[in-house]
C-alpha positions in Angstrom: 130.3 288.4 50.2 126.5 288.3 50.0 125.1 285.0 48.7 122.7 285.6 45.8 119.3 283.7 45.8 116.8 282.9 43.1 114.6 285.7 44.5 117.4 288.2 44.0 117.8 287.2 40.3 114.0 287.3 39.8 114.1 290.9 41.1 116.8 291.7 38.6 114.8 290.6 35.6 113.1 293.9 34.9 116.4 295.8 34.8 118.1 293.1 32.9 115.5 292.8 30.1 115.3 296.6 29.8 119.0 296.8 29.3 119.0 293.9 26.8 116.3 295.6 24.7 117.8 299.1 24.9 121.3 297.9 23.9 120.2 295.6 21.1 121.4 296.3 17.6 118.5 295.7 15.1 120.5 296.7 12.0 120.3 294.4 9.0 122.7 291.5 8.9 123.1 289.8 5.4 124.1 286.5 7.0 120.8 286.3 8.9 118.8 287.2 5.8 119.5 283.7 4.5 117.9 282.0 7.5 115.0 279.7 6.6 115.3 276.3 8.2 116.8 276.2 11.7 117.8 273.5 14.1 118.1 274.6 17.8 120.2 272.6 20.2 119.5 273.2 23.9 118.8 271.3 27.1 117.2 271.9 30.5 116.0 275.5 31.0 117.6 276.6 27.8 115.4 274.0 25.9 112.3 275.4 27.7 113.2 278.9 26.8 113.6 278.0 23.1 110.2 276.2 23.3 108.7 279.4 24.8 110.2 281.6 22.0 109.6 279.2 19.1 106.3 280.6 17.9 107.5 284.2 18.1 110.7 283.3 16.3 109.0 281.5 13.5 106.4 284.2 13.0 108.7 287.2 13.2 111.6 285.7 11.3 109.6 283.6 8.8 111.6 280.4 9.5 110.9 276.8 10.4 112.4 275.6 13.6 113.2 272.2 15.1 114.4 272.0 18.7 116.5 269.1 19.6 118.1 267.7 22.8 121.8 267.9 21.9 123.0 264.6 23.4 120.3 262.6 21.5 120.8 264.6 18.4 124.6 264.1 18.5 124.3 260.3 18.7 121.0 259.6 16.8 119.8 262.8 15.1 119.9 264.0 11.6 119.6 267.5 10.2 116.5 268.2 8.2 117.3 268.6 4.5 117.7 272.2 3.7 118.9 273.3 7.2 120.9 276.5 6.8 121.4 277.5 10.5 122.1 275.7 13.8 121.6 277.7 17.0 123.0 276.4 20.2 121.9 277.7 23.6 124.0 277.3 26.7 123.9 279.8 29.5 127.1 278.6 31.0 128.7 277.7 27.7 129.9 274.5 29.3 127.2 272.0 28.5 129.2 269.1 27.1 126.4 267.6 25.0 125.6 271.0 23.3 129.3 271.6 22.6 129.7 268.2 21.1 126.7 268.6 18.9 127.7 272.1 17.7 131.2 271.1 16.8 130.4 267.9 15.0 131.2 268.1 11.2 128.4 269.7 9.2 128.3 271.2 5.8 130.5 274.3 5.8 127.7 276.5 4.4 125.5 276.0 7.5 126.0 278.9 9.9 126.4 278.1 13.6 125.2 280.6 16.2 125.4 280.3 20.0 123.7 282.2 22.7 125.7 282.2 26.0 126.4 284.4 29.0 130.1 283.5 28.9 131.8 284.7 25.7 135.1 282.9 26.6 133.4 279.6 27.3 134.2 276.4 25.3 131.0 276.6 23.2 132.0 280.0 21.9 135.1 278.5 20.3 133.2 276.2 17.9 130.7 278.5 16.2 130.6 281.3 13.6 128.6 283.8 15.6 128.4 284.3 19.4 125.5 286.2 20.9 125.9 287.5 24.4 122.9 286.8 26.6 123.9 290.1 28.2 122.7 289.2 31.7 126.0 288.4 33.5 126.8 285.2 35.2 124.0 283.7 37.3 125.6 282.0 40.2 122.5 280.2 41.4 122.1 276.8 39.7 118.4 277.1 39.4 118.3 279.7 36.7 115.6 282.3 36.5 117.0 285.5 35.1 118.9 283.4 32.5 115.7 281.8 31.3 113.9 285.1 30.8 117.0 286.6 29.1 117.2 283.7 26.7 113.6 284.1 25.7 114.1 287.8 25.2 117.3 287.3 23.2 115.6 284.7 20.9 112.7 287.1 20.3 115.1 290.0 19.5 117.2 287.7 17.2 113.9 286.8 15.4 113.1 290.5 14.9 116.6 291.1 13.6 116.2 288.3 11.1 112.9 289.8 10.0 114.6 293.2 9.6 117.4 291.6 7.6 114.8 289.9 5.3 113.1 293.3 4.8 109.9 291.8 6.4 109.9 294.2 9.4 110.0 297.8 8.5 110.8 300.7 10.8 107.2 301.3 11.9 106.7 297.6 12.7 110.1 297.5 14.5 109.1 300.5 16.6 105.8 298.8 17.5 107.5 295.6 18.6 110.0 297.5 20.7 107.3 299.4 22.4 105.3 296.3 23.1 108.3 294.6 24.7 109.0 297.7 26.8 105.4 297.7 28.1 105.7 294.0 28.9 108.9 294.6 30.9 107.4 297.5 32.8 104.8 295.1 34.2 107.4 292.7 35.8 107.4 294.3 39.3 103.6 294.2 39.4 103.7 290.5 38.4 106.2 289.8 41.2 104.0 291.6 43.7 100.8 289.8 42.6 102.7 286.4 42.6 103.9 287.0 46.2 100.4 287.8 47.3 99.0 284.7 45.5 101.6 282.5 47.1 100.9 283.7 50.6 97.2 283.1 50.1 97.9 279.5 49.0 101.0 278.9 51.2 99.6 276.0 53.2 98.4 274.2 50.1 101.7 274.6 48.4 103.7 273.7 51.5 101.9 270.4 51.8 101.5 269.6 48.1 102.6 266.2 47.0 102.3 266.3 43.2 102.4 269.4 41.0 101.3 269.6 37.4 101.2 272.6 35.0 99.3 272.7 31.7 99.9 275.3 29.0 99.2 275.8 25.3 100.9 277.7 22.5 104.2 279.3 23.6 103.2 278.6 27.2 103.9 275.0 26.7 107.5 276.1 27.2 106.4 277.9 30.5 104.8 274.6 31.7 108.0 272.7 30.9 110.1 275.3 32.8 107.6 275.0 35.7 108.5 271.3 35.7 112.2 272.0 35.7 112.0 274.7 38.5 109.7 272.7 40.8 111.7 269.5 40.3 115.0 271.3 41.1 113.8 273.3 44.0 110.6 271.9 45.6 111.8 268.3 44.9 108.4 266.8 44.7 107.0 265.0 41.7 106.3 267.8 39.1 105.5 267.8 35.4 104.6 270.3 32.7 102.4 269.3 29.8 101.1 270.7 26.6 97.3 271.1 27.2 96.1 268.5 24.7 98.9 266.1 25.4 97.7 265.9 29.1 94.3 264.7 27.8 95.9 261.7 26.1 96.8 259.6 29.1 98.5 261.7 31.9 95.1 262.8 33.4 94.5 259.1 34.4 96.9 259.4 37.3 95.1 262.4 38.9 94.0 262.2 42.5 93.6 264.3 45.6 97.4 264.8 46.0 97.6 266.7 42.7 97.7 270.5 42.4 97.1 271.5 38.8 98.2 274.9 37.4 96.5 276.0 34.3 98.4 278.7 32.3 96.0 280.8 30.1 96.0 283.6 27.6 93.2 284.8 25.4 93.3 282.3 22.5 91.2 279.8 20.6 92.6 277.2 23.0 91.4 279.0 26.2 87.9 277.5 26.2 89.5 274.0 25.9 91.7 274.8 28.9 88.7 276.0 30.9 86.7 272.9 30.0 89.5 270.7 31.2 89.9 272.6 34.4 86.2 272.4 35.1 86.2 268.6 34.5 89.3 267.9 36.6 88.2 270.0 39.6 86.4 267.2 41.3 89.3 264.7 40.8 92.3 266.6 42.1 93.2 268.4 45.4 93.2 271.9 43.9 93.0 273.7 40.6 95.0 277.0 40.3 95.3 279.3 37.3 97.7 281.9 36.1 96.3 284.1 33.4 97.2 287.4 31.7 93.6 288.5 32.2 92.0 290.2 35.2 90.4 288.0 37.9 88.8 288.3 41.3 88.8 284.6 41.9 91.2 283.6 44.8 92.2 280.5 42.9 93.3 282.5 39.8 96.4 284.7 39.6 95.1 287.3 37.2 98.0 289.5 35.9 95.6 292.0 34.3 97.9 292.8 31.4 97.3 293.3 27.7 99.9 291.2 25.9 100.3 289.3 22.6 100.2 285.5 23.2 103.6 285.1 21.4 105.3 287.3 24.0 103.3 286.2 27.0 106.0 283.7 28.4 108.1 286.7 29.4 105.5 287.5 32.1 103.8 284.2 32.7 107.1 282.4 33.8 107.6 284.8 36.7 104.9 283.5 39.0 106.3 280.0 38.7 109.9 281.1 39.3 108.7 282.9 42.5 106.3 280.2 43.6 109.0 277.5 43.2 111.4 279.5 45.3 109.0 280.3 48.0 107.5 276.8 48.2 110.9 275.3 48.6 111.7 277.8 51.3 108.5 277.1 53.4 109.2 273.4 52.9 112.5 274.0 54.7 114.7 273.2 51.7 118.0 275.1 51.9 118.6 276.0 48.2 122.1 277.4 49.1 123.3 274.0 50.1 124.6 272.1 47.1 123.5 268.5 46.7 125.0 265.9 44.3 128.1 268.1 44.4 130.1 265.7 42.3 127.4 265.0 39.7 129.0 267.1 36.8 132.5 265.8 37.4 131.4 262.1 37.6 128.9 262.2 34.7 130.9 264.8 32.7 127.7 266.7 31.9 129.6 270.0 31.9 133.1 270.9 30.9 
């Protein structure tokens, strides 16, 4: 039996997202038309995916969303008054903290929805509606395809809510579907460009001691997923920050060991990002950028795609998934070898 790798799953993303979009049922659902104030419960890469999709979801579905870490919410949290929907996200469906938070007593009129890739998993038994992530079971612990599928499913759920509220008509629905198809069609090109970018900076990344990613808007979620992926695979100090938050303290630790990644899309915040990059350039080892725009600068991975900012995480995450995998590989880290093998059983983090 062939052992799957992160790279294998990255290469499946284009086909998987295409299938998800083509198979999606956008018909109106009366239960979703009532959605207005939403609490989302997720942890790890699922949390990062929700953060990446939050702006698109709020805009397309006309809702307000709060994203909570389920363990903390279960023990210390409180639902915002007027909450009508709780959405849990667990790719495996076995996250103990998410299951506990979803099944805790709440008002009966609050609908509970879960997104999972295992429809028979424990979390599927404690909710009103189960949404299949529709990407199969990802056997590699360092999820890539699952992250992208979660972002896509949340965007499509938001569109379905908008349709159910009669806020998205047939013409607008067709436009959104076409935009998403065009985004998906660029995935292979992004993979190829990311591979070339990695190879150009391979020595820098191989020797890097501290990695930081900065993003704004929906790509704050991409920066956080960068943190998760690099921590899990490269196993060097790595963090992801919202652009402005980095300016309020974290920049003070910057030194020559730091490699800073700036994630940029055309936005009112882009000039702020560029000003920070220019300032930090003389204080860190290297500034690298990933942007949706075109670039001939060797330090900038320019994807050269036209894409709305709210959907941009679907493409901007891919370079970091690939760079994490390839950096770990050149560092000699065998990602197929399990470490902390008894962690889940001892700490009971998964059922």
